[in-house]
N, C-alpha and C positions, 0 to 999 in steps of 0.2 A: 504494500500500500504506500502510495506517495503522500508525504505530508504536504498539504496545501496551506498556504498562508491564508488566514481568515481576515477578510476585509469588510468593513462596514462603512456605509455612506451616511453622513449626518448633514442633510441639506437644511438650509434656512436662509431667511433674508438677513438676519443678524444685524439689524439696524436700530439700535446698536447691539453688539454682543454683550451679554450680561452674565452674572454669576450663576444663574440657572442653567444657561447654555454651557458654561464652563464645567459645572458639575456633571452634566450629561456626557460631555467629551471625556472627562476624567474617568467616569465609571465605564463608558464604552471602551476606553483604552485598556481596561483590565480584562475585558471579555474578548477582544479581538486583537490580532497582531498589528493591524493597521486601521486607523480611523481616518477617512477622507472627509474633511469638513468642506462642504460646497456652499459657497455664497451664491445664492440664487437671486436673479433679478425677477421679482414677482410683479407682473403687469397688473395684477388684481389689487395690489396695494398702492397707496398714495405715493407721490414722489418721495424717494428716500431722503433721509437727513444726510447720509453719507453715501458717496458714490461707491461703485464696486471696488475700485482700487483702494479707497480709504478703508473700506470694511475688511478687505483682504489684509491690508497692512496691520490693522488693529488685531485681527485674528493671529497673524504671524507673531506679533509681539506677545499677545496674551497666552498663546499656546506653546511658546518656545521651549518650555521646560518639560513638556509631556512627550515621552517616547512614542514613536510610531504614529504620529499625527501629521498629516499633510493637508494643505489648504489649496483650494482651487475656486475659480468662479465660473458660473455657468449661466446660460440663458436658453436652455433646452429642457426637455422632459427629465425629471429626476431619474426615471427608470433607464433612460438612455445613458446618463452619466454613471449610474450604478453598473450597467453592463460594461461600459468603457473601462471602469477602474477595477472590474472583477469582483464587485461587492457581493457577498452572500446574504447581506441584510441591509435594510435601511433603518436608521435609528431616528426615533422621534421622542422628544421630551414631552412629558405631561405635567402640567401644574395642578390641574383640578379636573373634576369629572366633566366640567363644561368643555374642556379641550378634547375629551375622548371621542365624542360623536363625530366631529369633523375629521379628526385624525384617523379614526376607524374607517371612515368612508374613503379617505385617500389611500390608506393601507390596502383596502380591498381592491381599489382601482389599480394600484401599482402591482399587486399580486396578479390580477387578471391580465395586465399588459405584459408582465415580464416573468412571472413565477417567483419573484424575489419577495421574501417575507419582510415585514416591518417588526422591529423590536421596540416596544415602548419602555422608556426609562422615566419613572416618576421622579420629580425633583423632591428634595427634602422639604418638609413643612415650612421651615424658616425661609425658603426661597419661592414658595408657591404663589406668592402675590406679584412677583417680579415679571413684568411684561415690557418688551421694547417700546410698545405704544405709550405706556405710562411713563417710562423713563424719558422718552422724547418730550412729552408734555411737561413734566416736572423740570427738566433741564432748560427748556425754552423759557419757562417762567422764573428761572433763577434759583430753583431748588437744588440741593446738594444730593446727588445720587451716587457719590463716590463709594459708598459702602456696598452698593448693589452691582457694581461693574468692576472688571479688572482694571488695574492702575493705568495701562495704556489707553483704555477707553475713557476713563475719568479725565485723563489729561486732554484728550481730543474734544470731549464735551465741554470742558472748561474753556479751551481755546475758542471753540465755535461760538460760545455764548458769553465771552468776556465783554464787559461793557465799558 
């Protein structure tokens, strides 16, 4: 039997990347040999706060100390990227039950399209309220979100909204 490297794909808009996302990557890295974090341009979401290159840069800095993690950006179907990188699973983080319904539907569609399963990783209770949408709003209005995001993201948010 040939030992195959296990690869997982963790897609998201990561606008901005936060500590809930970081926890999911850290936990996935314990389960898989490689975790490919894919920054996705989601046309269904509003104009992003940070462009793709900025988000990739923040991820590279935020995830630099975690073994077996690579970062890419994509603007195609997640299952296409999963096939391209040889992923055996797609990783999705869950904060609350309300996330599950939409995530389950996407997981079922992805499985139908590709045969690739989705693994749900729930965040810890102390991070379950963190959402990129809320972080953007608080940061825009001058609130301090530094305890909820990795240091490189906090720095970029501070620079973006310095008055």
